[in-house]
N, C-alpha and C positions, 0 to 999 in steps of 0.2 A: 504494500500500500504506500502511496506517495504521501509525504508529510508536509507538502507545500501546495499552495493554490496554483492551479494551472488552467489557463483558458486559451482558446484560439479563435481566430476570426479571419474572414476574408477582408483584406485591406487593399488600398491602392498599390501598395508595394508588394502585394502577394499574400500567400497564406502565412499568417503570422501567429505564433503561439507565445503567450506571456507566461513565464514561470518565475514567480517571486519578483526579483528586481532585474530579471533578464528577459530577453526575447529570442525566439527561434524563428527565423524566416525560412520556411520550408521551400519557398520559391527560389531563393538565392543561395540556399544551403549555407547560411551563416548564423552564428549565435552572437548576440551583443549583450552587454550589460554595463551598468553605470556604477561607479564607486565614488564615495564621498569621503573627504578627509578634512578635519578641523585643525587649525594651528594650535601649537602648544603655547600656553600662556607663560611657560617657564623658559621658552627659547630666548637666547641672548639678543637676537635681532630679527628683523622681518624676513631676511633671506633664509635664515635657518628655520624659522617657523614655517615658511612656505614650503621648503624642501621636505620638512617632516609631514606636512599636510598632504603633499603629493604622494609621498611614500605610503601614508595611511590610506589614501584614496585607492591606490593600486592594490593594496591588500584587500580592501573592501570589494573592489571590482573582481578580484580573483575568487573570493567567496561567492559572489553573486553569479558570475558566469559559470562556475562549477555547479552551482545549484541548478542553473538552467540546463546544463548538459545532462545532469542526472535526471531531469524531468523529461528528456526526449524519449519518445517511444522507439523501440527497436523493431518489434514485430508483435502482432496480436495485441495483448495487453501488457507485454513485458517492457519495462523501462530500463534505461541505462543504469539507474540506481539499483534495480533488481539484480542486474548482472554484476555490478561492482560489489554488491554485498556478498555474492557467491564466489567471487574470484579476487583475492588480494592482488594478484598479478595485474588483472585488468584495472583495478582501482588505482594502482601505482602508475600504470601506463597513462590512463586518462588524466590523472592529476598532473602528471609531467607535461603532457601535451597542452593542457589548459593553462598551466603556469607560464607557458611561452606565448601568451596572448599578444595581440597587436593593439597598441594604443591608437585609436581612431581620432580622438579629440580630447583636448584638455581645456578646462575652463577655470579661470582664476577669478576670485571674488575679492571685493574691497575689504572684507573682514579677515582675509588671509586664508579662507577656505578654498578647497580645490575639488573639482569633479573631473573624473576621467571616464571616457567611454572606450570600452575595449571590445575586441571581436576575436572569434575563433571560427575557422571554417569547419563545416560538418564533414567535408570530404578530406582526402589525404590521410595523414597519420592518425587523426582522431577516428576516422571511419575504420581504418585498419585495426585500431585498438579495441573497437567495439564489435564489429561484425566479422566473424571468423569463418563463415560458411561459403564465401564466394568461390565460384569455380569448382565446386565439389560434384556437380552433375553436368551432364552433356545433353543439349537439346537433341531431340530425335526427329523433329519435323524436317520437311524438305525446304531448301532455300526458295524464297519467293521474292517478288518485287517490293514487298511491303518494307517501308523504311522505319517503322516503329509502331508502337501500340499506344493508343489513348483510351483510357477507361473512364467513362463518366460515372461519377458517384454523387451527383447532386441530390440533396435531400436525405442522404443516408447517415449524416453526422459521423462520417468516418474520421478516425483520429490519424493525423499525419505520423509517419514513422520512417525510420532509416531503411528498413528492409521488410516491407509488408509482403504478405503472401497472397497470391491470387488462386482461388480454388474453384473446383467444379461443384455441382450440387451434391456429389457423394463425399465431399470433403477431401478429395485428392488435390495435391498441390500441382498447379499448372505452371506457375511462375513464382520464383523466389530468388533470394540472393545467390542460392546455389547454382543457378543457371547463368549467372553474370560473370564475365571474365574479371578476375581480381584487379587487373590494371585499369580496366574501364570503370569498375566500381570505385576504385580509389580516386580516380580523377573527377568523376561526376556523380557518384552515388548510384544506388540501385534504381531509383525512380526520381521523377521530378513532380512538383505540384504546381498547379495553375488555378486561377480564380474563375476561368471561363474556358469553354471549348475553343474559342477563337485564340486565346492566349496559348492554350496547350498545343494547338496545331502549328503555332509559330515557334515552338520550342526547338532549339537546334538538334536535340536528340531524336526528334521524329520528323523533322522537315522533309518534305518530298511526297511520299505516298503512304501516310500512316493508316493503320486500321483503327477504326473507332468502334469501341465496344461499350456496353453499358452494364454496370454491376447491378445485380438483382437485390442483394442484401449484404449485411455484414456477416462475417463468420460467427460472430457472437456480439451481443450488445457492447458498445463502447470500444470495439476492436478496430485495429488498423487493417485487418485482413478482409478481402472482398470475395464474394461468391458470384460467379457468372451463370447465366442461363445455360442450359445444355447446348443450345445453338452457338452462343458466343464462346463457350468453353471449347467446343470442337474447332472453331475458327482459330483460337489462340493455340491449341495443341498442334494444329497443322502448320 
């Protein structure tokens, strides 16, 4: 169970999920958070006080962005926090990656306080630290002219995730991280998220002649996994 508040919504900048004091933008595959630091009243001068405030802000930002990473779904109803609690090795890897966050902006205030906005990509090393199943299965369908797949899930309240699973009506996995080449997954993730069909069709990963399918339902309430109709399931299998 997650111990923090998590909400998500469709925004102008994409599918955005708010977790604590951080945000996950599932459309741009980026996590951001803000940290705040106050100046020490015991500092010998303004410069030292501001330096201390900036250091405190970065520490606060690390805590906040780590909280956001923990709140990210991996698949189904499993979060990064769930996996970190089960694997000390993963916990150490994720914390190490997040600690190397990028400072996007720094704001200085007249009272000596400092805010920093930091970011970490969901792709690359962080993705590798969390999703361990990429490339473990081979697709069996014949090559086609289809350049990608877009699955409409409007109205299903699907939860965005790093590695969702697409299933048929019998619960068989048709698509998952296991079918994705590890290097491709590392660079761009397993899936992308868009706020509209038009935006999805313009996504670089499917541009050309994508197949458009529609999800019938969630694999379970509150899940990130989708179930296709028998007809669409057959299309995707092929």
